C-alpha positions as CSV (number, residue, x, y, z in Angstrom):
1,X,33.2,-103.3,-181.6
2,X,31.2,-102.0,-184.5
3,X,32.3,-98.7,-186.0
4,X,29.8,-95.8,-186.2
5,X,30.0,-95.8,-190.0
6,X,29.0,-99.5,-190.3
7,X,25.3,-100.3,-190.9
8,X,23.3,-102.6,-188.7
9,X,21.8,-105.5,-190.6
10,X,18.4,-106.5,-189.3
11,X,17.1,-110.0,-190.2
12,X,13.5,-109.4,-190.8
13,X,10.7,-111.7,-191.9
14,X,7.7,-109.8,-190.6
15,X,7.2,-112.1,-187.6
16,X,6.5,-110.7,-184.1
17,X,10.0,-111.9,-183.2
18,X,11.7,-109.9,-186.0
19,X,9.6,-106.8,-185.2
20,X,10.5,-107.1,-181.5
21,X,14.2,-107.5,-182.3
22,X,14.3,-104.4,-184.5
23,X,12.5,-102.3,-181.9
24,X,14.5,-103.5,-178.9
25,X,18.0,-102.5,-180.0
26,X,17.6,-99.2,-181.8
27,X,18.5,-97.1,-178.7
28,X,21.7,-99.1,-178.2
29,X,23.2,-98.5,-181.7
30,X,26.1,-96.3,-182.4
31,X,25.2,-96.2,-186.1
32,X,21.9,-94.9,-187.3
33,X,22.4,-96.6,-190.7
34,X,20.3,-99.8,-191.0
35,X,19.6,-102.4,-193.6
36,X,16.4,-104.4,-193.1
37,X,17.0,-107.7,-194.9
38,X,14.3,-110.2,-195.8
39,X,15.5,-113.4,-197.4
40,X,13.2,-115.6,-199.4
41,X,13.6,-119.0,-200.9
42,X,12.2,-120.4,-204.1
43,X,10.0,-123.4,-203.6
44,X,12.6,-125.8,-205.0
45,X,15.2,-124.6,-202.5
46,X,12.8,-125.0,-199.6
47,X,11.9,-128.5,-200.7
48,X,15.5,-129.4,-201.1
49,X,16.4,-128.1,-197.6
50,X,13.6,-129.9,-195.9
51,X,13.9,-133.1,-197.9
52,X,10.3,-132.6,-199.0
53,X,8.8,-133.2,-202.3
54,X,5.8,-131.9,-204.1
55,X,3.8,-132.4,-207.2
56,X,3.1,-129.1,-208.9
57,X,3.1,-127.6,-212.4
58,X,6.0,-125.3,-213.3
59,X,3.5,-122.5,-213.8
60,X,2.3,-123.0,-210.2
61,X,5.9,-123.0,-208.9
62,X,6.7,-119.7,-210.6
63,X,3.5,-118.2,-209.2
64,X,4.3,-119.4,-205.7
65,X,7.8,-118.0,-206.0
66,X,6.5,-114.7,-207.3
67,X,4.1,-114.5,-204.3
68,X,6.9,-115.3,-201.9
69,X,9.2,-112.7,-203.5
70,X,6.4,-110.1,-203.2
71,X,5.7,-111.0,-199.6
72,X,9.4,-110.7,-198.8
73,X,9.5,-107.2,-200.4
74,X,6.5,-106.1,-198.4
75,X,8.0,-107.4,-195.2
76,X,11.4,-105.7,-195.8
77,X,9.6,-102.4,-196.6
78,X,7.5,-102.7,-193.5
79,X,10.6,-103.4,-191.4
80,X,12.4,-100.4,-192.9
81,X,9.4,-98.2,-192.2
82,X,9.4,-99.4,-188.6
83,X,13.1,-98.7,-188.3
84,X,12.6,-95.2,-189.7
85,X,9.9,-94.4,-187.2
86,X,12.3,-95.1,-184.4
87,X,15.0,-92.9,-185.8
88,X,17.1,-95.2,-188.0
89,X,18.2,-94.4,-191.5
90,X,16.9,-97.6,-192.9
91,X,16.7,-99.2,-196.3
92,X,14.9,-102.3,-197.3
93,X,16.7,-105.2,-199.0
94,X,15.4,-108.4,-200.4
95,X,17.5,-111.4,-201.3
96,X,16.8,-114.8,-202.8
97,X,18.5,-117.7,-201.1
98,X,19.4,-120.7,-203.2
99,X,20.6,-122.5,-200.1
100,X,20.3,-121.9,-196.4
101,X,18.9,-118.6,-195.4
102,X,21.6,-118.1,-192.8
103,X,24.3,-118.3,-195.5
104,X,22.6,-115.5,-197.5
105,X,22.4,-113.4,-194.3
106,X,26.1,-113.9,-193.6
107,X,27.0,-113.1,-197.3
108,X,25.0,-109.9,-197.2
109,X,26.5,-108.9,-193.9
110,X,30.0,-109.3,-195.4
111,X,29.0,-107.4,-198.6
112,X,27.7,-104.4,-196.7
113,X,30.4,-104.7,-193.9
114,X,27.7,-104.8,-191.2
115,X,28.9,-103.7,-187.8
116,X,26.2,-105.8,-186.2
117,X,23.6,-108.4,-187.3
118,X,20.4,-108.4,-185.3
119,X,18.1,-111.5,-185.4
120,X,15.1,-112.7,-183.5
121,X,15.1,-116.1,-182.0
122,X,12.6,-117.6,-184.3
123,X,11.0,-116.8,-187.7
124,X,7.7,-118.0,-189.1
125,X,6.8,-120.3,-186.2
126,X,8.1,-123.3,-184.4
127,X,7.4,-125.9,-187.1
128,X,9.5,-124.2,-189.7
129,X,12.2,-123.6,-187.0
130,X,12.2,-127.3,-186.1
131,X,12.4,-128.4,-189.8
132,X,15.1,-126.1,-190.9
133,X,17.1,-125.6,-187.7
134,X,17.9,-122.3,-186.1
135,X,18.8,-119.6,-188.6
136,X,19.8,-117.2,-185.8
137,X,22.1,-119.9,-184.3
138,X,23.7,-120.6,-187.7
139,X,24.3,-116.8,-188.3
140,X,25.9,-116.6,-184.8
141,X,28.2,-119.5,-185.6
142,X,29.3,-118.4,-189.1
143,X,29.0,-114.6,-189.3
144,X,32.5,-113.7,-188.1
145,X,31.1,-110.4,-186.8
146,X,29.0,-109.3,-183.8
147,X,25.5,-110.8,-183.7
148,X,22.8,-109.8,-181.4
149,X,20.0,-112.3,-180.9
150,X,16.9,-110.8,-179.3
151,X,15.1,-113.5,-177.3
152,X,11.4,-114.1,-177.3
153,X,10.0,-112.7,-174.0
154,X,9.0,-115.2,-171.4
155,X,5.5,-115.3,-170.0
156,X,5.6,-114.7,-166.2
């Protein structure tokens, strides 16, 4: 069971699923401390993971990475702002992943001694999820600490 002094680590990419996950658990938490984590990957890491390839100039790659890093920062800050409006003492955190996103999440959770990791079921859409596998499932399998996966609501 998480201790009240341990922060909750929210995996947040700005998607509807990550916003819903953040909002759905705030009332259940024993700790008000929260870290809203957005993980981004440089283009070369994404291409390596998916087995893809691309033709691009190095300048274009660095510009794409800069935009990705900026988007991650904006997402993390928006998530922290959302968490603060529902009563959490939240800070935004952005991390670059050289490998799988789930591994970066697990590493950050260990570093901050998170009492709970909260994930949505999907990020950035079904195509990315199918290509890369389930980040939330990998976090659940490897975290070694409590993980709450907030499911996507079903249409009735």
